[in-house]
Each structure stands twice: as C-alpha cells, then as structure tokens.
C-alpha positions, 0 to 999 in steps of 0.5 A: 284493436288487436289486429291493428297491434298485430299489424304494427308488430309485423310491420315493425319486425319487417322494418327491423329485419330490413335494417339488419339486412342492409347493415349486414350487407354493408359489413359483408360486402367485401367479406368472402368466406373463401378468401379474397385472392389478388395480385400486386401491380404497384407504381403504375404512376410511373407509366404512360396511360397506354402502358397502364391500360395494357398492363391492367387489361392483361391482368383482367384478361388473365382471370384476376379479379382483385388487384393491389395498386398504389397511391404514390407520387405523381398522385394524378397518374396513380388515380388514372390507373385506379380508374382504369382498373375499376373500369375493367371490373377489377376490385381494388386494394389501394396501398397509400405510400406514406413516403409521398413528400406531400405528407411532410413539411417542406423542410423535412429531410429524408434519412439516408440509406447510404446508397444501399437503399433509397433515402426516406423520410421519418414516419414521425415527421409525417404531418397528419393534417397534410395527409388528410388534405391530400387523401381527401382530394384523392378520394374526392376525385375517385368518388367523382369518377364513380370508383369504389375501393374495396380496401385501403392499406395506409403504409407499407412495411413500417417495421423495416427501415426501407419504408420507415425512416425512424429505423436506421440503415447502418453505415456498413452491413454485418453488425447485429441489428435490433431483436426488439424495440428496446434495442432500436437506435432511435427508440423515442422517434420510432414510438412517435412514428407509431403514434402518428401511424395510428392517427393516419389509420384514424384519418383514413377511416374517417375520410373513407366514411365521408365518400359516396362510393367507398364508405364500406372499404376495409381498412387494412393496417400497413403490410409488415415485412417478414424479414428475419433478423439474420437477413437484417444483419446481412443488409445492415437495416433495422427491423422488428418482428411483425408480432411485436409491432402489431402489439405496439400499435394495438397499445396505441389504439390501432384496433379502433380504426382498422378491420384487419392487419396487413402482413407480407409472406415470403417463405422461399422454398419451405415445404410441408410442416416447415412451411405450415409452421412458418406461416402459422407462426408469422400470422400468430396475431391474426384472429377469427371473429370476436377473438381479434382481427384477421390478416390480409396478406398484401404481398406474398411470393416465390422467386424464379430467377430464370430468364429464358423463353419459353419459360419453365415455372413448374417448380415455382408452381408446385411451391405456390400450390403448397403455399396456397394450401396453407393459406386455405387452412388459415382462411377456413379458420377465419384467421386470413381474409385475403392474399395478394401475390407479388408481383405481376411483371415488375420484379425480375424474380417474383413476376409471373407475367413472363414471355408475354403470358401468365406463367403456371405459377401465376395461374395457381397464385391467382386461382380462386380458392 
C-alpha cells in the first residue's frame, strides 16, 4: 500500500507540474524579457492586395518580426492585410480603430473638426453591442484563416480630440485648452465615453477568449497621445495628460480587462538626461510585476524632413539609438514590454522606408534589444 500511495503522489505531482507549465506557457507566450520591438504600418485597407503584399513583404525582409496593423474600414481589406502579414511570419499587434461607423447607430453624427482635422464620432456614442457583433465577425474570419494575433489594442489616442469626438476642436486655435478633466468643455460626455471605452475593453477580452487561435492575445489599452498642453493650444484641440486619463479609466475598472497600458512617445531631439527624464515621467503610470501593469509604446518616432536620394539619416539614427537606450532601461525594470516605431512608409517625416530601402534610423528602430 505504501508504494501505491507514493506512486499516486508522484503522478499527482507530475500532473500538477504539467498544468502549471501549460498555464505558464500560455501567459508567457507573448512576454519577452528583452522587450518586443516592432514597426507600424496602419491603414493598409486603403491599398490593393498587390500593394499590401509588397509593403508587408518588404517589412518582413527587412528583419522586422512584429508589426502593428489596423482594423479599419473597409474591414475586409484590413483583414486581407493581417492574413498576408501572418503568412509572412510577422507577429501582429492589431489596433482597432473606434471611428469605424459600423460601431455607431446610423443617426449618429460626427463632431466637427472645422476643416483643420477630420470630423469624428463621439466615443460616448459608440454602441457596445454593434462593436461586439462586428469584432466577433472579424475575429471569426481571422480564426478561419488560422491567424494568431499576438496583441490587440482597441482604440487610439482617446485622450486627444483628433480621435475622440467627446473632446472638442476649437473654432480658432490659440486659446488655452484644458489642463485637467475639470476644464473639459463636455465633461459629462467625456466621462461617459471613458465608461464606454472600459466596456469596449471588456468585450475585446471576451471575444478574444472565445477564439481558437488568439485566446492568449495581450489586450493593450488605447495608445495615448503625449501631446503637450502648449501644442494643444497652438492646434486648438482638447487633450489630457496620459497619466490623468489612465487614472480615470482605472477608476472605472479598466485593469480588470487589459494586460498593459498603451502610450505614444514622440520626444523630438531630446538627448541625455532630458530625454530620459521626459520618457520616464511620461511612463510614470507603468509598473512592473504585482505593482501594476507595464506599458506598450504602440507608437514612437523621430522625424527627418529630408527628401533627397540618397538619403542621409545619420542624425536621426543617433537620436533613435539614444531613445532605444532609454527604452532598454525601462524594459529591464519591467515597466516597458514593447515598442513599435511609427512608421514604415506613410508619413513623410517619420517614415523609415526611404529611397527604396530601410534607412539607418529604421535599422536601429527595429533592431532586437
């Protein structure tokens, strides 16, 4: 009898170890102690399949391993691009554009941008039931194609009026814009929109869990803009500091539905202590381990306005290297889990695919840690 009891204990221990191993593997599948490094190529839905294949092929051939793509209207063509990227072996962070009219009732009208920025619907008007229905359909098609999503980021820069219609665009720029939530023009609507956003995050988590291939995908909250109050005044557009918006979302239960916080970082040509201080302060709400949640920088970049070929990108390459060094320190501290450079080829200043090749800054931007 004694040897039977011992045998049962050994077998039970082995089974428990297997369960722990499998659970740990699922949790750690997309965690990289060195940090994930990727690049943005959003809005591929506007291109032909041939153009999509060319761009994504160039990205994969460049050595990039991770790419941030967008799920935007027309959704079918967005999914085409995701399928191509998956087929090329790229790991995908999928940003869901909440401006998609399919997520709103037909009678909902957009808030005006007075011709200085696109008109956009209010986040508080988004219909969670419509969002769920359309997201479920998109994930079903991706599942049927065998696509595995590494991460999903519902929304983009919801702390800035360009992407959240609950924040206003002033008729004329130049006046002081809000410095805190109490000064927001449509404060109640903005608060409702944040509540709607938390519901969007909850639905996103639920629908991912129901998939065959993307159930372990990381859910990242909408990457927040780092635009300063001074720049917002110049543009005449309401915005709030990321730290304040994260606190407001957490108070509404965001942490129950996301694995990480999204943030955007555009430090310009800051160097040395000034650069490190800027990034560290901006990511002040990013925490390691049980202290909180880490951040994913879903956009970061340095501009180079030059247009000549051959292309001189050395100064920007030096700036990119300095920023990557700061990111590495935050990654080592467990506060930063991923950084996706913006962008591949669409932005005249920030793009790194220049003169038919990846620039020196681009090489440094997507190089492994």
